[in-house]
C-alpha positions as a printed NumPy array, in Angstrom:
array([[  87.005, -101.923,  -45.595],
       [  84.866, -103.475,  -48.362],
       [  86.864, -106.74 ,  -48.231],
       [  86.395, -106.997,  -44.461],
       [  82.663, -106.326,  -44.754],
       [  82.358, -108.819,  -47.602],
       [  84.198, -111.464,  -45.562],
       [  81.907, -110.834,  -42.566],
       [  78.828, -111.143,  -44.78 ],
       [  80.167, -114.341,  -46.328],
       [  80.852, -115.846,  -42.91 ],
       [  77.352, -114.901,  -41.751],
       [  75.828, -116.411,  -44.894],
       [  77.661, -119.705,  -44.306],
       [  76.265, -119.824,  -40.765],
       [  72.788, -119.006,  -42.089],
       [  73.025, -121.791,  -44.657],
       [  73.854, -124.23 ,  -41.905],
       [  70.932, -123.006,  -39.784],
       [  68.481, -123.174,  -42.675],
       [  69.639, -126.557,  -43.938],
       [  66.704, -128.304,  -42.306],
       [  64.142, -126.038,  -43.931],
       [  63.513, -127.064,  -47.485],
       [  60.62 , -126.571,  -49.808],
       [  60.501, -130.314,  -50.446],
       [  60.386, -131.308,  -46.776],
       [  57.13 , -133.046,  -46.001],
       [  55.369, -132.269,  -42.77 ],
       [  51.829, -132.45 ,  -41.555],
       [  51.502, -128.655,  -41.744],
       [  52.76 , -128.628,  -45.336],
       [  50.349, -131.459,  -46.186],
       [  47.519, -129.517,  -44.559],
       [  48.462, -126.374,  -46.5  ],
       [  48.551, -128.363,  -49.739],
       [  45.193, -129.936,  -48.953],
       [  43.626, -126.533,  -48.286],
       [  45.148, -125.158,  -51.494],
       [  43.629, -128.031,  -53.458],
       [  40.293, -128.075,  -51.604],
       [  38.576, -126.283,  -54.482],
       [  39.672, -128.97 ,  -56.913],
       [  42.526, -126.886,  -58.319],
       [  45.686, -128.739,  -59.176],
       [  49.204, -127.335,  -58.821],
       [  49.374, -127.361,  -62.624],
       [  46.45 , -124.882,  -62.698],
       [  48.449, -122.246,  -60.797],
       [  50.31 , -119.659,  -62.88 ],
       [  53.969, -120.584,  -63.314],
       [  55.151, -116.964,  -63.483],
       [  53.837, -113.979,  -61.545],
       [  54.083, -110.337,  -62.607],
       [  55.023, -107.224,  -60.663],
       [  52.248, -106.587,  -58.138],
       [  50.993, -110.204,  -58.124],
       [  51.599, -112.411,  -55.076],
       [  53.591, -115.597,  -55.681],
       [  54.381, -118.341,  -53.155],
       [  57.439, -120.43 ,  -52.466],
       [  57.318, -122.565,  -49.347],
       [  56.33 , -120.476,  -46.321],
       [  56.658, -117.114,  -48.085],
       [  54.314, -115.133,  -50.28 ],
       [  56.312, -112.639,  -52.339],
       [  54.902, -109.538,  -53.992],
       [  57.387, -107.575,  -56.092],
       [  56.399, -103.922,  -55.793],
       [  58.928, -102.353,  -58.175],
       [  62.246, -102.739,  -59.953],
       [  64.621,  -99.862,  -60.671],
       [  67.927, -100.312,  -62.517],
       [  70.662,  -97.864,  -63.484],
       [  71.587,  -96.932,  -59.901],
       [  75.314,  -96.234,  -59.5  ],
       [  75.529,  -96.099,  -55.69 ],
       [  73.47 ,  -96.928,  -52.595],
       [  73.861,  -95.55 ,  -49.084],
       [  75.404,  -92.253,  -48.059],
       [  78.649,  -90.511,  -48.937],
       [  80.214,  -91.904,  -45.743],
       [  78.756,  -95.409,  -45.835],
       [  77.671,  -96.967,  -49.068],
       [  78.449,  -99.245,  -51.955],
       [  79.308,  -98.392,  -55.541],
       [  78.112, -100.662,  -58.338],
       [  80.616, -102.51 ,  -60.503],
       [  78.11 , -102.038,  -63.32 ],
       [  74.659, -100.845,  -62.264],
       [  72.509, -101.663,  -59.278],
       [  68.991, -102.951,  -59.807],
       [  66.884, -102.281,  -56.719],
       [  63.94 , -104.661,  -56.386],
       [  61.38 , -103.745,  -53.728],
       [  59.616, -106.851,  -52.49 ],
       [  57.028, -107.578,  -49.811],
       [  57.578, -110.905,  -48.057],
       [  54.756, -112.431,  -45.989],
       [  55.11 , -115.574,  -43.899],
       [  52.113, -117.764,  -44.811],
       [  53.428, -120.771,  -42.871],
       [  52.83 , -121.898,  -39.308],
       [  56.308, -121.188,  -37.901],
       [  58.989, -118.536,  -38.127],
       [  61.064, -118.495,  -41.308],
       [  64.245, -116.551,  -42.052],
       [  64.213, -114.348,  -45.143],
       [  67.642, -113.965,  -46.71 ],
       [  68.051, -111.61 ,  -49.65 ],
       [  71.148, -113.504,  -50.779],
       [  68.956, -116.518,  -51.647],
       [  67.234, -114.523,  -54.396],
       [  68.304, -114.658,  -58.061],
       [  67.782, -112.414,  -61.078],
       [  68.022, -113.388,  -64.743],
       [  68.651, -111.555,  -67.995],
       [  66.627, -112.484,  -71.09 ],
       [  69.486, -114.728,  -72.309],
       [  69.354, -116.794,  -69.08 ],
       [  72.406, -115.297,  -67.369],
       [  71.953, -115.614,  -63.597],
       [  72.828, -112.803,  -61.165],
       [  73.182, -113.133,  -57.399],
       [  71.941, -110.569,  -54.923],
       [  74.485, -108.133,  -53.476],
       [  74.071, -108.483,  -49.707],
       [  76.464, -105.671,  -48.833],
       [  74.69 , -103.174,  -51.096],
       [  71.335, -104.309,  -49.672],
       [  72.521, -103.343,  -46.185],
       [  72.948,  -99.766,  -47.437],
       [  69.745,  -99.765,  -49.518],
       [  67.539, -100.83 ,  -46.564],
       [  67.159,  -98.656,  -43.48 ],
       [  66.249, -101.6  ,  -41.246],
       [  68.15 , -104.465,  -42.93 ],
       [  64.791, -105.993,  -43.916],
       [  66.331, -108.291,  -46.52 ],
       [  69.291, -109.496,  -44.442],
       [  68.677, -112.631,  -42.351],
       [  65.316, -111.424,  -41.077],
       [  63.139, -113.865,  -39.092],
       [  59.493, -113.377,  -40.026],
       [  56.843, -114.881,  -37.762],
       [  53.661, -116.467,  -39.199],
       [  51.239, -113.849,  -40.508],
       [  53.851, -111.067,  -40.394],
       [  55.418, -109.384,  -43.399],
       [  58.299, -107.089,  -44.28 ],
       [  59.017, -104.931,  -47.284],
       [  62.605, -104.393,  -48.335],
       [  64.993, -103.926,  -51.224],
       [  66.99 , -106.759,  -52.789],
       [  69.953, -105.392,  -54.754],
       [  71.585, -106.907,  -57.841],
       [  74.838, -105.569,  -59.336],
       [  74.665, -106.266,  -63.083],
       [  76.549, -104.976,  -66.15 ],
       [  75.434, -101.575,  -67.443],
       [  74.208, -102.958,  -70.778],
       [  72.009, -105.705,  -69.214],
       [  68.284, -105.596,  -68.549],
       [  66.746, -108.011,  -66.051],
       [  63.883, -110.15 ,  -67.36 ],
       [  62.821, -112.131,  -64.29 ],
       [  63.46 , -112.955,  -60.657],
       [  63.563, -116.303,  -58.906],
       [  62.47 , -115.821,  -55.286],
       [  63.134, -118.414,  -52.58 ],
       [  61.937, -118.99 ,  -49.023],
       [  65.271, -120.711,  -48.307],
       [  68.513, -121.387,  -50.163],
       [  67.276, -124.901,  -50.955],
       [  63.72 , -124.263,  -52.111],
       [  62.468, -124.599,  -55.673],
       [  61.695, -120.876,  -55.974],
       [  58.964, -118.948,  -57.767],
       [  59.435, -116.856,  -60.907],
       [  58.356, -113.222,  -61.214],
       [  58.559, -111.533,  -64.639],
       [  59.932, -107.993,  -64.601],
       [  58.594, -106.939,  -68.007]])
């Protein structure tokens, strides 16, 4: 059953990538120019903004403002006894609030998020485990309208002896991302 579910998730992700291909962080539009102008109205330059946020601090990438609420590693299983996922190593559950600060709807996809160990090793989110870790599938292909926000859990399956150092959060698979330190 896990292979079938994984295949279905992969197929859905491919469709989502195709749908989100037009939405990039680097795309220039009048609304993005207006947002940039309002951000810089006080004379602040992009270089003056912090490069790395911490847990509890809002950080923006494209149309999303992310606030990581917590990170918990060492979880062996998510879901119930009947429906769930077992970690290959350990699950790290990252609770994140995602607010749409843009002027149009944007799809949040947990699988676009990345986690990194201190040595730079990159880990992808586990979309199947996230389905079991979230009651309302908040981190799975969720359209968020302007001004609205959701809070959900992004799940990473990492080796038992690894500790995550930072996250790279993205408003789309093609955006530049924003870094949030976990320690």
